[in-house]
ZAMARGU-4260 file (C-alpha; in steps of 0.2 Angstrom, whole numbers, plus 5000, padded with zeros to 4 digits):
<rodrens>
0) 4939/5094/4954 | 4945/5077/4958 | 4962/5072/4948 | 4964/5056/4941 | 4979/5046/4938
5) 4981/5032/4922 | 4981/5015/4927 | 5000/5015/4921 | 5005/5029/4934 | 4995/5019/4946
10) 5004/5004/4941 | 5023/5013/4944 | 5017/5024/4956 | 5013/5007/4967 | 5031/5001/4963
15) 5038/5017/4970 | 5029/5014/4984 | 5033/4995/4988 | 5050/5001/4984 | 5050/4980/4982
20) 5032/4976/4975 | 5021/4958/4970 | 5009/4958/4960 | 4996/4954/4973 | 5003/4970/4984
25) 5000/4982/4968 | 4983/4975/4965 | 4981/4980/4983 | 4987/4997/4982 | 4981/5001/4963
30) 4963/4990/4966 | 4967/4983/4948 | 4966/4965/4944 | 4982/4956/4943 | 4983/4953/4923
35) 4981/4973/4920 | 4995/4976/4932 | 5004/4960/4928 | 5002/4970/4907 | 5008/4985/4913
40) 5025/4978/4922 | 5030/4973/4906 | 5025/4992/4897 | 5035/4998/4911 | 5051/4984/4908
45) 5053/4989/4892 | 5051/5006/4891 | 5067/5003/4908 | 5058/5010/4919 | 5057/4995/4930
50) 5063/4979/4934 | 5057/4962/4939 | 5074/4953/4953 | 5072/4935/4956 | 5076/4927/4971
55) 5069/4915/4984 | 5056/4933/4985 | 5053/4940/4969 | 5049/4957/4965 | 5047/4976/4953
60) 5058/4988/4957 | 5063/5007/4947 | 5076/5007/4937 | 5084/5024/4939 | 5077/5030/4924
65) 5060/5026/4933 | 5064/5037/4949 | 5066/5050/4938 | 5052/5048/4926 | 5041/5044/4939
70) 5046/5058/4949 | 5044/5070/4934 | 5023/5061/4934 | 5017/5065/4953 | 5025/5084/4950
75) 5015/5083/4934 | 5000/5078/4942 | 5000/5090/4957 | 5004/5104/4947 | 4988/5100/4936
80) 4976/5096/4948 | 4982/5115/4959 | 4984/5104/4976 | 5003/5108/4980 | 4998/5119/4996
85) 4983/5106/4997 | 4996/5090/5001 | 5009/5103/5009 | 4995/5105/5021 | 4991/5088/5023
90) 5009/5083/5025 | 5011/5095/5041 | 4996/5090/5047 | 4999/5071/5045 | 5021/5074/5054
95) 5010/5082/5069 | 5005/5061/5071 | 5018/5055/5065 | 5027/5051/5080 | 5017/5047/5091
100) 5009/5033/5078 | 5026/5027/5078 | 5024/5027/5100 | 5012/5018/5099 | 5018/5005/5088
105) 5033/5001/5100 | 5023/5001/5114 | 5013/4987/5104 | 5026/4980/5104 | 5036/4981/5119
110) 5029/4987/5138 | 5037/4990/5152 | 5040/4975/5167 | 5046/4980/5182 | 5056/4993/5176
115) 5063/4983/5160 | 5056/4984/5141 | 5049/4969/5139 | 5041/4961/5119 | 5026/4961/5121
120) 5016/4943/5122 | 4997/4952/5120 | 4992/4940/5135 | 4986/4957/5148 | 4971/4963/5138
125) 4969/4979/5147 | 4985/4983/5140 | 4981/4978/5122 | 4966/4991/5123 | 4973/5006/5131
130) 4983/5003/5114 | 4971/5002/5104 | 4960/5014/5112 | 4979/5027/5104 | 4976/5023/5090
135) 4961/5024/5091 | 4964/5042/5095 | 4973/5044/5081 | 4967/5037/5067 | 4951/5049/5069
140) 4964/5060/5066 | 4969/5054/5049 | 4955/5052/5041 | 4950/5069/5037 | 4966/5070/5032
145) 4966/5058/5019 | 4947/5064/5017 | 4955/5080/5011 | 4970/5070/5001 | 4958/5061/4991
150) 4946/5072/4986 | 4959/5080/4976 | 4968/5065/4970 | 4963/5050/4968 | 4975/5042/4971
155) 4975/5045/4985 | 4956/5039/4990 | 4965/5020/4997 | 4971/5025/5012 | 4957/5027/5024
160) 4946/5014/5019 | 4963/5005/5021 | 4967/5010/5036 | 4948/5007/5044 | 4951/4990/5037
165) 4970/4988/5046 | 4960/4994/5063 | 4949/4985/5063 | 4956/4970/5063 | 4965/4974/5077
170) 4948/4981/5087 | 4940/4961/5084 | 4958/4951/5087 | 4969/4952/5074 | 4984/4958/5082
175) 4995/4956/5065 | 4983/4970/5059 | 4993/4983/5067 | 5014/4982/5064 | 5015/4967/5056
180) 5026/4972/5038 | 5021/4956/5023 | 5002/4962/5025 | 4993/4979/5023 | 4994/4983/5041
185) 4992/4998/5052 | 5009/5006/5051 | 5010/4997/5033 | 4996/5008/5024 | 5003/5023/5035
190) 5023/5017/5026 | 5014/5020/5013 | 5005/5036/5013 | 5020/5044/5020 | 5029/5039/5007
195) 5016/5045/4996 | 5016/5060/5005 | 5033/5064/5003 | 5037/5059/4984 | 5021/5068/4979
200) 5032/5085/4987 | 5044/5080/4980 | 5054/5078/4998 | 5070/5064/5000 | 5066/5056/5019
205) 5083/5059/5023 | 5082/5079/5022 | 5061/5076/5030 | 5066/5089/5045 | 5070/5103/5035
210) 5055/5103/5025
</rodrens>
């Protein structure tokens, strides 16, 4: 049975995943209209669960109270959905290819020339295509994981399509969509999926190796 999250929870969860969130980013993560998100953020701020940090770049962050409230909500959702075993299994499957993804991202940004590491200027098409082929293989492994997660907890259902979109853009020649941090690149979405799995299972990233 599919378990859906309340819109307010989706916004709070989006802030948790982004860490420092702009409204347009939250719209991508939640699929909600910016005006709706703004209203929920105002409510969450009134409850002292989020705060707006302003400066050269403004963004929303969780307060300490907000982090605890979020942890309580996702833990309750996990139990209500009866998804703990399925999410934990999906997390293990994710970890099996996570190192490969990180290696592929490194190889996209750097390459070996005459025995030394240099920045990849993306002028060697055959090299780039070989790295993209590896990314495509990883995507083939992670898409079923996303499908399993999204079939039980609806807030996971966006990851598969977002990863597909990023991969298609890379394949079409838009190299930024591989690992650029300020857009919904493959690495950006992958990192958020990782954070989502950790927060859902209540695992601290620093203790992940012992999970």
